[in-house]
Structures are given as C-alpha cells and as structure tokens.
C-alpha positions in Angstrom: 105.5 66.4 123.5 102.5 65.8 121.2 102.7 68.1 118.2 99.6 69.8 116.9 99.1 70.0 113.1 99.2 73.7 112.2 96.4 73.6 109.6 94.1 72.1 112.2 94.9 74.5 115.0 96.1 77.8 113.6 92.8 78.6 112.0 91.0 78.0 115.3 93.5 79.9 117.3 93.8 82.9 115.0 95.2 86.2 116.1 98.7 87.2 116.8 101.4 84.5 117.4 105.1 84.6 118.4 107.6 85.0 115.6 110.4 82.6 114.8 113.6 83.5 113.0 116.0 80.7 112.0 119.5 82.1 111.5 122.2 79.6 110.5 125.3 78.8 108.6 124.6 77.9 105.0 121.0 76.8 104.2 120.5 74.8 107.4 117.7 77.1 108.4 115.9 76.4 105.1 116.2 72.7 105.7 114.9 73.0 109.2 111.9 75.0 108.0 111.2 72.5 105.2 111.3 69.6 107.6 109.0 71.4 110.0 106.6 72.0 107.1 106.6 68.3 106.3 105.9 67.4 110.0 103.6 70.2 111.1 102.0 71.4 107.9 102.4 74.9 106.6 104.1 77.0 109.3 103.2 80.6 109.8 105.2 83.6 110.9 108.7 82.1 110.5 111.5 83.3 108.4 115.0 82.0 107.6 118.2 83.9 107.4 121.2 82.1 105.8 124.8 83.0 106.2 126.7 81.9 103.1 130.4 81.8 102.7 130.6 84.9 100.5 128.3 87.0 102.7 129.3 90.0 104.7 128.8 89.2 108.4 127.5 92.6 109.3 125.0 92.6 106.4 123.9 89.2 107.8 123.2 91.0 111.1 121.1 93.5 109.3 119.1 90.7 107.7 118.5 89.2 111.2 117.2 92.6 112.4 114.8 92.9 109.4 113.6 89.3 110.0 112.9 90.0 113.7 110.7 93.0 112.8 109.1 91.0 110.0 107.8 88.3 112.4 107.2 90.6 115.4 103.4 90.6 116.1 103.9 91.9 119.7 103.8 88.3 121.1 107.6 87.9 121.2 110.2 86.5 118.9 112.4 83.4 119.2 115.7 83.6 117.2 116.9 80.1 116.8 120.6 79.8 115.7 122.7 76.7 115.0 126.0 77.3 116.9 126.5 79.2 120.2 129.3 81.9 119.8 129.5 81.6 116.0 128.6 84.3 113.6 124.8 83.7 113.4 124.6 83.7 117.2 126.9 86.7 117.7 125.1 88.7 115.0 121.7 87.8 116.5 122.9 89.1 119.9 124.1 92.4 118.3 120.8 92.7 116.3 118.7 92.2 119.5 120.8 94.7 121.4 119.9 97.4 118.9 116.1 96.7 118.7 113.5 99.0 120.0 113.0 98.5 123.7 109.6 96.7 123.6 110.8 94.3 120.9 114.2 93.7 122.6 112.5 92.8 125.8 110.4 90.1 124.1 113.1 88.6 121.9 115.1 85.5 122.9 118.1 84.0 121.1 118.6 80.3 121.5 121.8 78.6 120.3 122.3 75.0 119.4 119.0 74.6 117.6 117.8 71.3 116.3 114.6 70.1 114.6 112.9 69.0 117.9 113.5 72.5 119.3 112.0 74.1 116.2 108.9 71.9 116.5 108.6 72.8 120.1 108.7 76.5 119.2 106.1 76.0 116.5 103.9 74.2 119.0 104.1 77.0 121.5 103.4 79.5 118.7 100.2 77.6 117.9 99.2 77.4 121.6 99.9 81.1 122.1 102.3 80.4 125.0 103.9 83.5 126.6 107.3 84.1 125.0 109.4 83.5 128.2 107.6 80.2 128.9 108.0 79.1 125.2 111.8 80.0 125.3 112.3 77.8 128.4 110.3 75.0 126.9 112.4 75.1 123.6 115.6 74.9 125.7 114.3 71.9 127.6 113.2 70.2 124.4 116.7 70.7 123.1 118.2 69.0 126.1 115.7 66.2 126.1 116.0 65.4 122.3 119.6 64.3 122.4 120.3 60.6 122.9 123.1 58.1 122.4 122.6 54.5 121.3 125.2 51.9 120.4 124.6 48.3 119.5 127.1 47.0 122.0 125.5 48.9 124.9 122.2 47.1 124.4 121.2 43.4 124.6 119.2 43.0 121.4 117.7 39.6 120.5 118.2 39.1 116.8 116.6 36.1 115.2 118.4 34.9 112.1 116.1 34.2 109.2 116.8 30.9 107.5 116.5 30.8 103.8 114.5 27.9 102.3 116.7 27.5 99.3 
C-alpha cells in the first residue's frame, strides 16, 4: 500500500475522520504513535493508553472508554491492541460492550497490532474509508506484513572485496 503524508492530505480532506486508540502493555502504544508520526507526519485523532505494571486493570479499562469517546467523531473508532486475550484486549472488549449503542456499533477492536497495521489505519483515516472497510483492511495488512527470511533459505551471491593493502 502507498501511504499518504498526512500534512498533504488531511488539510485537503478536512472534516470528520475515524478515531484510533492504541491500547498496549507498557509504552508500546507511544512508540507506535511516534513511529507513525515519523513516517506519516503529524497524525490526527489518535490517542494512546498505556498499561503499566503498577496500574489497576479496571482503571485501564476506564481510560480506554475515555479514549474512545475522545476520538469518536461519528466516523467509527479502531481500538488497536498488542496481544489478543491479554489485559489491553480484554479491557477494550469490556469498554466497547459498555459504550452507547451508536458508538458501540461503530467501534472495532483489533488485536496483534503492528506498525504496518497502524499505518494502514491512518491511511484509511485520511481517505475517509468507512469504518467496517477500514477494519478489514487493517486486518489484511497485519497478515500481509509478516515475513520470514533466513540466509540459508536464499541463494545470495556475495562478492568478496579484496583489500589493496
């Protein structure tokens, strides 16, 4: 996928955009957001929620709920979490289940998030893609962005440089 620089497109697109909440263990969400800002430019309508070791898990869920309402512009919300079935994921599901009906229907929780998935979400945010379509595209990007390479599995021609000493 070709990514659109946000400072070039967001101003032209204007209007309401889908919201993005990053909810992860530790400060992974802050790191993902920082990396996205480096790649895409300043990212709009995205918040991070970090679960730290000393945090109360139920308070973390309340922070997720607040974050969802903070980014909700009636275009849908993607809640991207790091690990399926872990606390950020479980608390996100609980938070979404308690949202007002209209917000709940337009909120998707996606587990196993990586940077390419976040970039995909931001791209669809900029393109004003309908939330259900954006959620599916983010999932597909996650599947497509994983690869395995090993030196012994490839035939690589390496030329040795000869030193002139």
